[in-house]
mmCIF file of the N, C-alpha and C atoms, coordinates in Angstrom:
data_MODEL
# 
_entry.id   MODEL 
# 
loop_
_atom_site.group_PDB 
_atom_site.id 
_atom_site.type_symbol 
_atom_site.label_atom_id 
_atom_site.label_alt_id 
_atom_site.label_comp_id 
_atom_site.label_asym_id 
_atom_site.label_entity_id 
_atom_site.label_seq_id 
_atom_site.pdbx_PDB_ins_code 
_atom_site.Cartn_x 
_atom_site.Cartn_y 
_atom_site.Cartn_z 
_atom_site.occupancy 
_atom_site.B_iso_or_equiv 
_atom_site.pdbx_formal_charge 
_atom_site.auth_seq_id 
_atom_site.auth_comp_id 
_atom_site.auth_asym_id 
_atom_site.auth_atom_id 
_atom_site.pdbx_PDB_model_num 
ATOM 1   N N  . MET A 1 1  ? 0.824   -1.229  -0.029 1.00 0.00 ? 1  MET A N  1 
ATOM 2   C CA . MET A 1 1  ? -0.035  -0.008  0.002  1.00 0.00 ? 1  MET A CA 1 
ATOM 3   C C  . MET A 1 1  ? 0.821   1.358   -0.051 1.00 0.00 ? 1  MET A C  1 
ATOM 4   N N  . SER A 1 2  ? 2.114   1.144   0.039  1.00 0.00 ? 2  SER A N  1 
ATOM 5   C CA . SER A 1 2  ? 2.961   2.270   0.136  1.00 0.00 ? 2  SER A CA 1 
ATOM 6   C C  . SER A 1 2  ? 3.023   3.067   -1.156 1.00 0.00 ? 2  SER A C  1 
ATOM 7   N N  . GLY A 1 3  ? 2.816   2.428   -2.326 1.00 0.00 ? 3  GLY A N  1 
ATOM 8   C CA . GLY A 1 3  ? 2.583   3.198   -3.534 1.00 0.00 ? 3  GLY A CA 1 
ATOM 9   C C  . GLY A 1 3  ? 1.430   3.930   -3.582 1.00 0.00 ? 3  GLY A C  1 
ATOM 10  N N  . VAL A 1 4  ? 0.323   3.437   -3.051 1.00 0.00 ? 4  VAL A N  1 
ATOM 11  C CA . VAL A 1 4  ? -1.022  3.944   -3.073 1.00 0.00 ? 4  VAL A CA 1 
ATOM 12  C C  . VAL A 1 4  ? -1.113  5.227   -2.215 1.00 0.00 ? 4  VAL A C  1 
ATOM 13  N N  . SER A 1 5  ? -0.480  5.053   -1.067 1.00 0.00 ? 5  SER A N  1 
ATOM 14  C CA . SER A 1 5  ? -0.601  5.967   0.071  1.00 0.00 ? 5  SER A CA 1 
ATOM 15  C C  . SER A 1 5  ? 0.011   7.335   -0.511 1.00 0.00 ? 5  SER A C  1 
ATOM 16  N N  . GLN A 1 6  ? 1.008   7.356   -1.346 1.00 0.00 ? 6  GLN A N  1 
ATOM 17  C CA . GLN A 1 6  ? 1.555   8.530   -1.851 1.00 0.00 ? 6  GLN A CA 1 
ATOM 18  C C  . GLN A 1 6  ? 0.733   9.455   -2.816 1.00 0.00 ? 6  GLN A C  1 
ATOM 19  N N  . THR A 1 7  ? -0.311  8.789   -3.311 1.00 0.00 ? 7  THR A N  1 
ATOM 20  C CA . THR A 1 7  ? -1.268  9.425   -4.211 1.00 0.00 ? 7  THR A CA 1 
ATOM 21  C C  . THR A 1 7  ? -2.570  9.872   -3.587 1.00 0.00 ? 7  THR A C  1 
ATOM 22  N N  . LEU A 1 8  ? -2.790  9.376   -2.458 1.00 0.00 ? 8  LEU A N  1 
ATOM 23  C CA . LEU A 1 8  ? -4.070  9.656   -1.746 1.00 0.00 ? 8  LEU A CA 1 
ATOM 24  C C  . LEU A 1 8  ? -4.018  10.924  -0.819 1.00 0.00 ? 8  LEU A C  1 
ATOM 25  N N  . PRO A 1 9  ? -5.116  11.660  -0.676 1.00 0.00 ? 9  PRO A N  1 
ATOM 26  C CA . PRO A 1 9  ? -5.108  12.830  0.174  1.00 0.00 ? 9  PRO A CA 1 
ATOM 27  C C  . PRO A 1 9  ? -4.684  12.419  1.618  1.00 0.00 ? 9  PRO A C  1 
ATOM 28  N N  . LEU A 1 10 ? -4.146  13.357  2.322  1.00 0.00 ? 10 LEU A N  1 
ATOM 29  C CA . LEU A 1 10 ? -3.660  13.180  3.647  1.00 0.00 ? 10 LEU A CA 1 
ATOM 30  C C  . LEU A 1 10 ? -4.821  12.596  4.494  1.00 0.00 ? 10 LEU A C  1 
ATOM 31  N N  . GLY A 1 11 ? -4.546  11.680  5.276  1.00 0.00 ? 11 GLY A N  1 
ATOM 32  C CA . GLY A 1 11 ? -5.586  11.020  6.114  1.00 0.00 ? 11 GLY A CA 1 
ATOM 33  C C  . GLY A 1 11 ? -6.280  9.863   5.507  1.00 0.00 ? 11 GLY A C  1 
ATOM 34  N N  . TYR A 1 12 ? -6.380  9.923   4.108  1.00 0.00 ? 12 TYR A N  1 
ATOM 35  C CA . TYR A 1 12 ? -7.238  8.820   3.512  1.00 0.00 ? 12 TYR A CA 1 
ATOM 36  C C  . TYR A 1 12 ? -6.399  7.429   3.503  1.00 0.00 ? 12 TYR A C  1 
ATOM 37  N N  . ALA A 1 13 ? -5.204  7.467   3.361  1.00 0.00 ? 13 ALA A N  1 
ATOM 38  C CA . ALA A 1 13 ? -4.425  6.394   3.430  1.00 0.00 ? 13 ALA A CA 1 
ATOM 39  C C  . ALA A 1 13 ? -4.552  5.619   4.759  1.00 0.00 ? 13 ALA A C  1 
ATOM 40  N N  . GLU A 1 14 ? -4.434  6.434   5.885  1.00 0.00 ? 14 GLU A N  1 
ATOM 41  C CA . GLU A 1 14 ? -4.678  6.014   7.193  1.00 0.00 ? 14 GLU A CA 1 
ATOM 42  C C  . GLU A 1 14 ? -5.953  5.260   7.401  1.00 0.00 ? 14 GLU A C  1 
ATOM 43  N N  . LEU A 1 15 ? -6.996  5.893   6.926  1.00 0.00 ? 15 LEU A N  1 
ATOM 44  C CA . LEU A 1 15 ? -8.347  5.368   6.908  1.00 0.00 ? 15 LEU A CA 1 
ATOM 45  C C  . LEU A 1 15 ? -8.436  4.013   6.185  1.00 0.00 ? 15 LEU A C  1 
ATOM 46  N N  . LEU A 1 16 ? -7.916  3.860   4.976  1.00 0.00 ? 16 LEU A N  1 
ATOM 47  C CA . LEU A 1 16 ? -7.776  2.625   4.358  1.00 0.00 ? 16 LEU A CA 1 
ATOM 48  C C  . LEU A 1 16 ? -7.070  1.560   5.148  1.00 0.00 ? 16 LEU A C  1 
ATOM 49  N N  . SER A 1 17 ? -5.924  1.957   5.791  1.00 0.00 ? 17 SER A N  1 
ATOM 50  C CA . SER A 1 17 ? -5.124  1.020   6.542  1.00 0.00 ? 17 SER A CA 1 
ATOM 51  C C  . SER A 1 17 ? -6.024  0.602   7.738  1.00 0.00 ? 17 SER A C  1 
ATOM 52  N N  . ASP A 1 18 ? -6.789  1.344   8.398  1.00 0.00 ? 18 ASP A N  1 
ATOM 53  C CA . ASP A 1 18 ? -7.624  1.003   9.484  1.00 0.00 ? 18 ASP A CA 1 
ATOM 54  C C  . ASP A 1 18 ? -8.729  0.020   8.955  1.00 0.00 ? 18 ASP A C  1 
ATOM 55  N N  . ILE A 1 19 ? -9.282  0.262   7.853  1.00 0.00 ? 19 ILE A N  1 
ATOM 56  C CA . ILE A 1 19 ? -10.318 -0.548  7.412  1.00 0.00 ? 19 ILE A CA 1 
ATOM 57  C C  . ILE A 1 19 ? -9.739  -1.904  6.980  1.00 0.00 ? 19 ILE A C  1 
ATOM 58  N N  . LYS A 1 20 ? -8.555  -1.970  6.357  1.00 0.00 ? 20 LYS A N  1 
ATOM 59  C CA . LYS A 1 20 ? -7.856  -3.272  6.111  1.00 0.00 ? 20 LYS A CA 1 
ATOM 60  C C  . LYS A 1 20 ? -7.580  -4.055  7.404  1.00 0.00 ? 20 LYS A C  1 
ATOM 61  N N  . LEU A 1 21 ? -7.163  -3.276  8.343  1.00 0.00 ? 21 LEU A N  1 
ATOM 62  C CA . LEU A 1 21 ? -6.874  -4.060  9.617  1.00 0.00 ? 21 LEU A CA 1 
ATOM 63  C C  . LEU A 1 21 ? -8.160  -4.631  10.218 1.00 0.00 ? 21 LEU A C  1 
ATOM 64  N N  . THR A 1 22 ? -9.301  -3.830  10.255 1.00 0.00 ? 22 THR A N  1 
ATOM 65  C CA . THR A 1 22 ? -10.567 -4.285  10.770 1.00 0.00 ? 22 THR A CA 1 
ATOM 66  C C  . THR A 1 22 ? -11.027 -5.489  10.046 1.00 0.00 ? 22 THR A C  1 
ATOM 67  N N  . ARG A 1 23 ? -10.746 -5.560  8.659  1.00 0.00 ? 23 ARG A N  1 
ATOM 68  C CA . ARG A 1 23 ? -11.305 -6.683  7.971  1.00 0.00 ? 23 ARG A CA 1 
ATOM 69  C C  . ARG A 1 23 ? -10.348 -7.929  8.160  1.00 0.00 ? 23 ARG A C  1 
ATOM 70  N N  . ALA A 1 24 ? -9.119  -7.738  8.583  1.00 0.00 ? 24 ALA A N  1 
ATOM 71  C CA . ALA A 1 24 ? -8.333  -8.847  8.905  1.00 0.00 ? 24 ALA A CA 1 
ATOM 72  C C  . ALA A 1 24 ? -8.551  -9.504  10.239 1.00 0.00 ? 24 ALA A C  1 
ATOM 73  N N  . LEU A 1 25 ? -9.251  -8.831  11.151 1.00 0.00 ? 25 LEU A N  1 
ATOM 74  C CA . LEU A 1 25 ? -9.568  -9.286  12.486 1.00 0.00 ? 25 LEU A CA 1 
ATOM 75  C C  . LEU A 1 25 ? -10.532 -10.590 12.359 1.00 0.00 ? 25 LEU A C  1 
ATOM 76  N N  . PRO A 1 26 ? -10.414 -11.451 13.274 1.00 0.00 ? 26 PRO A N  1 
ATOM 77  C CA . PRO A 1 26 ? -11.359 -12.638 13.310 1.00 0.00 ? 26 PRO A CA 1 
ATOM 78  C C  . PRO A 1 26 ? -12.849 -12.028 13.542 1.00 0.00 ? 26 PRO A C  1 
ATOM 79  N N  . GLU A 1 27 ? -13.775 -12.726 12.949 1.00 0.00 ? 27 GLU A N  1 
ATOM 80  C CA . GLU A 1 27 ? -15.149 -12.335 13.197 1.00 0.00 ? 27 GLU A CA 1 
ATOM 81  C C  . GLU A 1 27 ? -15.597 -12.489 14.642 1.00 0.00 ? 27 GLU A C  1 
ATOM 82  N N  . ASN A 1 28 ? -15.146 -13.500 15.264 1.00 0.00 ? 28 ASN A N  1 
ATOM 83  C CA . ASN A 1 28 ? -15.531 -13.834 16.689 1.00 0.00 ? 28 ASN A CA 1 
ATOM 84  C C  . ASN A 1 28 ? -14.755 -13.018 17.752 1.00 0.00 ? 28 ASN A C  1 
ATOM 85  N N  . LEU A 1 29 ? -13.974 -12.016 17.320 1.00 0.00 ? 29 LEU A N  1 
ATOM 86  C CA . LEU A 1 29 ? -13.213 -11.222 18.245 1.00 0.00 ? 29 LEU A CA 1 
ATOM 87  C C  . LEU A 1 29 ? -14.037 -10.482 19.314 1.00 0.00 ? 29 LEU A C  1 
ATOM 88  N N  . GLY A 1 30 ? -15.204 -9.945  18.751 1.00 0.00 ? 30 GLY A N  1 
ATOM 89  C CA . GLY A 1 30 ? -16.115 -9.271  19.567 1.00 0.00 ? 30 GLY A CA 1 
ATOM 90  C C  . GLY A 1 30 ? -16.693 -9.953  20.748 1.00 0.00 ? 30 GLY A C  1 
ATOM 91  N N  . SER A 1 31 ? -17.030 -11.295 20.507 1.00 0.00 ? 31 SER A N  1 
ATOM 92  C CA . SER A 1 31 ? -17.460 -12.110 21.442 1.00 0.00 ? 31 SER A CA 1 
ATOM 93  C C  . SER A 1 31 ? -16.596 -12.524 22.617 1.00 0.00 ? 31 SER A C  1 
ATOM 94  N N  . SER A 1 32 ? -15.368 -12.386 22.222 1.00 0.00 ? 32 SER A N  1 
ATOM 95  C CA . SER A 1 32 ? -14.300 -12.835 23.304 1.00 0.00 ? 32 SER A CA 1 
ATOM 96  C C  . SER A 1 32 ? -13.778 -11.495 24.010 1.00 0.00 ? 32 SER A C  1 
ATOM 97  N N  . LEU A 1 33 ? -14.212 -10.330 23.757 1.00 0.00 ? 33 LEU A N  1 
ATOM 98  C CA . LEU A 1 33 ? -13.864 -9.127  24.506 1.00 0.00 ? 33 LEU A CA 1 
ATOM 99  C C  . LEU A 1 33 ? -14.865 -8.850  25.562 1.00 0.00 ? 33 LEU A C  1 
ATOM 100 N N  . PRO A 1 34 ? -14.419 -8.260  26.717 1.00 0.00 ? 34 PRO A N  1 
ATOM 101 C CA . PRO A 1 34 ? -15.520 -7.958  27.778 1.00 0.00 ? 34 PRO A CA 1 
ATOM 102 C C  . PRO A 1 34 ? -16.442 -6.846  27.338 1.00 0.00 ? 34 PRO A C  1 
ATOM 103 N N  . SER A 1 35 ? -17.568 -6.903  27.946 1.00 0.00 ? 35 SER A N  1 
ATOM 104 C CA . SER A 1 35 ? -18.542 -5.767  27.589 1.00 0.00 ? 35 SER A CA 1 
ATOM 105 C C  . SER A 1 35 ? -18.108 -4.557  28.368 1.00 0.00 ? 35 SER A C  1 
ATOM 106 N N  . ILE A 1 36 ? -18.730 -3.379  27.957 1.00 0.00 ? 36 ILE A N  1 
ATOM 107 C CA . ILE A 1 36 ? -18.403 -2.253  28.749 1.00 0.00 ? 36 ILE A CA 1 
ATOM 108 C C  . ILE A 1 36 ? -18.662 -2.313  30.191 1.00 0.00 ? 36 ILE A C  1 
ATOM 109 N N  . GLU A 1 37 ? -19.858 -2.909  30.399 1.00 0.00 ? 37 GLU A N  1 
ATOM 110 C CA . GLU A 1 37 ? -20.344 -3.073  31.816 1.00 0.00 ? 37 GLU A CA 1 
ATOM 111 C C  . GLU A 1 37 ? -19.480 -3.898  32.658 1.00 0.00 ? 37 GLU A C  1 
ATOM 112 N N  . GLN A 1 38 ? -18.900 -4.971  32.065 1.00 0.00 ? 38 GLN A N  1 
ATOM 113 C CA . GLN A 1 38 ? -17.911 -5.716  32.734 1.00 0.00 ? 38 GLN A CA 1 
ATOM 114 C C  . GLN A 1 38 ? -16.576 -4.888  33.023 1.00 0.00 ? 38 GLN A C  1 
ATOM 115 N N  . ILE A 1 39 ? -16.180 -4.117  32.137 1.00 0.00 ? 39 ILE A N  1 
ATOM 116 C CA . ILE A 1 39 ? -14.926 -3.209  32.395 1.00 0.00 ? 39 ILE A CA 1 
ATOM 117 C C  . ILE A 1 39 ? -15.245 -2.370  33.390 1.00 0.00 ? 39 ILE A C  1 
ATOM 118 N N  . GLU A 1 40 ? -16.423 -1.675  33.404 1.00 0.00 ? 40 GLU A N  1 
ATOM 119 C CA . GLU A 1 40 ? -16.843 -0.785  34.478 1.00 0.00 ? 40 GLU A CA 1 
ATOM 120 C C  . GLU A 1 40 ? -16.877 -1.406  35.832 1.00 0.00 ? 40 GLU A C  1 
ATOM 121 N N  . ARG A 1 41 ? -17.405 -2.627  35.944 1.00 0.00 ? 41 ARG A N  1 
ATOM 122 C CA . ARG A 1 41 ? -17.531 -3.253  37.245 1.00 0.00 ? 41 ARG A CA 1 
ATOM 123 C C  . ARG A 1 41 ? -16.107 -3.453  37.731 1.00 0.00 ? 41 ARG A C  1 
ATOM 124 N N  . GLU A 1 42 ? -15.201 -3.984  36.800 1.00 0.00 ? 42 GLU A N  1 
ATOM 125 C CA . GLU A 1 42 ? -13.866 -4.249  37.228 1.00 0.00 ? 42 GLU A CA 1 
ATOM 126 C C  . GLU A 1 42 ? -13.110 -3.027  37.713 1.00 0.00 ? 42 GLU A C  1 
ATOM 127 N N  . LEU A 1 43 ? -13.287 -1.878  36.976 1.00 0.00 ? 43 LEU A N  1 
ATOM 128 C CA . LEU A 1 43 ? -12.641 -0.628  37.370 1.00 0.00 ? 43 LEU A CA 1 
ATOM 129 C C  . LEU A 1 43 ? -13.187 -0.129  38.809 1.00 0.00 ? 43 LEU A C  1 
ATOM 130 N N  . GLN A 1 44 ? -14.476 -0.421  39.103 1.00 0.00 ? 44 GLN A N  1 
ATOM 131 C CA . GLN A 1 44 ? -15.110 -0.032  40.279 1.00 0.00 ? 44 GLN A CA 1 
ATOM 132 C C  . GLN A 1 44 ? -14.803 -0.971  41.453 1.00 0.00 ? 44 GLN A C  1 
ATOM 133 N N  . GLY A 1 45 ? -14.183 -2.209  41.121 1.00 0.00 ? 45 GLY A N  1 
ATOM 134 C CA . GLY A 1 45 ? -13.793 -3.179  42.113 1.00 0.00 ? 45 GLY A CA 1 
ATOM 135 C C  . GLY A 1 45 ? -14.926 -4.120  42.556 1.00 0.00 ? 45 GLY A C  1 
ATOM 136 N N  . ASP A 1 46 ? -16.052 -4.098  41.678 1.00 0.00 ? 46 ASP A N  1 
ATOM 137 C CA . ASP A 1 46 ? -17.237 -4.878  41.889 1.00 0.00 ? 46 ASP A CA 1 
ATOM 138 C C  . ASP A 1 46 ? -17.255 -6.036  40.947 1.00 0.00 ? 46 ASP A C  1 
ATOM 139 N N  . GLU A 1 47 ? -16.190 -6.629  40.602 1.00 0.00 ? 47 GLU A N  1 
ATOM 140 C CA . GLU A 1 47 ? -15.995 -7.670  39.560 1.00 0.00 ? 47 GLU A CA 1 
ATOM 141 C C  . GLU A 1 47 ? -16.893 -8.844  40.001 1.00 0.00 ? 47 GLU A C  1 
ATOM 142 N N  . ALA A 1 48 ? -17.828 -9.248  39.299 1.00 0.00 ? 48 ALA A N  1 
ATOM 143 C CA . ALA A 1 48 ? -18.772 -10.440 39.543 1.00 0.00 ? 48 ALA A CA 1 
ATOM 144 C C  . ALA A 1 48 ? -18.242 -11.701 39.035 1.00 0.00 ? 48 ALA A C  1 
# 
């Protein structure tokens, strides 16, 4: 992508890189991450 990034507007190459990274992540990654509520409980010290 280095050749492409030289011809794209500033910031656009970074966006494409982020999209490419997101597509490379496993589909089930979201289900293996803690929920916002779980993180908040842990930060408050009330981990269930």
